[in-house]
C-alpha positions as CSV (number, residue, x, y, z in Angstrom):
1,M,0.0,0.0,0.0
2,K,1.5,3.3,-1.0
3,H,1.0,6.5,1.0
4,R,2.0,10.1,0.5
5,W,2.1,13.2,2.5
6,V,-0.4,15.7,1.3
7,G,0.2,18.7,3.5
8,T,-1.6,20.0,6.5
9,S,-4.7,18.7,8.1
10,R,-7.4,20.5,10.0
11,A,-8.6,17.3,11.5
12,Y,-5.3,16.2,13.0
13,G,-3.6,19.5,13.6
14,G,-0.7,19.0,11.3
15,L,0.2,16.3,8.9
16,A,-2.1,14.5,6.5
17,V,-1.1,11.2,5.0
18,V,-3.3,9.4,2.5
19,N,-3.5,5.9,1.0
20,L,-3.0,6.7,-2.7
21,G,-5.7,4.2,-3.8
22,L,-8.3,5.2,-1.3
23,E,-10.1,7.7,-3.5
24,T,-10.5,5.0,-6.1
25,K,-11.2,2.0,-3.8
26,A,-13.5,3.8,-1.3
27,K,-14.9,7.1,-2.7
28,P,-17.4,7.6,0.2
29,V,-14.7,7.0,2.8
30,F,-12.3,9.3,1.0
31,A,-14.9,12.1,0.7
32,F,-15.8,11.8,4.4
33,L,-12.2,11.9,5.5
34,K,-11.4,14.8,3.2
35,K,-14.1,16.9,4.8
36,F,-13.7,15.7,8.4
37,E,-12.4,18.0,11.0
38,W,-12.3,18.2,14.8
39,K,-13.1,21.5,16.5
40,P,-10.7,22.5,19.3
41,G,-11.3,20.4,22.3
42,E,-13.4,17.7,20.6
43,I,-10.6,15.1,20.1
44,D,-9.5,15.9,23.7
45,S,-12.7,14.5,25.2
46,V,-12.4,11.3,23.2
47,M,-8.7,10.8,24.0
48,L,-9.2,11.6,27.7
49,A,-12.1,9.0,27.9
50,I,-9.8,6.4,26.3
51,Q,-6.9,7.3,28.7
52,N,-9.3,6.9,31.6
53,G,-10.2,3.4,30.5
54,T,-13.1,3.8,28.1
55,K,-12.8,1.5,25.1
56,P,-12.1,3.5,21.9
57,D,-15.4,2.4,20.2
58,A,-17.4,3.5,23.3
59,A,-15.5,6.9,23.4
60,A,-16.3,7.4,19.8
61,D,-19.9,6.4,20.2
62,A,-20.3,8.9,23.1
63,W,-18.8,11.7,21.0
64,I,-21.2,10.8,18.1
65,A,-24.2,10.7,20.5
66,S,-23.2,14.2,21.8
67,H,-22.8,15.7,18.3
68,P,-25.6,14.2,16.1
69,D,-26.0,17.3,13.9
70,R,-22.3,17.5,13.0
71,V,-22.2,13.8,12.3
72,K,-25.4,14.0,10.2
73,R,-23.9,16.8,8.1
74,R,-20.6,15.0,7.6
75,V,-22.4,11.8,6.5
76,A,-24.7,13.7,4.2
77,I,-21.7,15.2,2.4
78,T,-20.5,11.7,1.3
79,Q,-23.8,10.4,0.0
């Protein structure tokens, strides 16, 4: 699998690396990730929950449950 650095990322506060075949293999996933971004403090709550023992899936589910409008907008962009 080949990857390349594509510049800065709003979602991860710095670097962005992509799988070069992702846009072709999984267009909806690529579209979602391209538009995805965390607002300041959002990733912190997920990371803190995981650090405090919450399973990653449960921490992500809690964030999704707390931000249904943002999730709905992001999912709608990719459909």
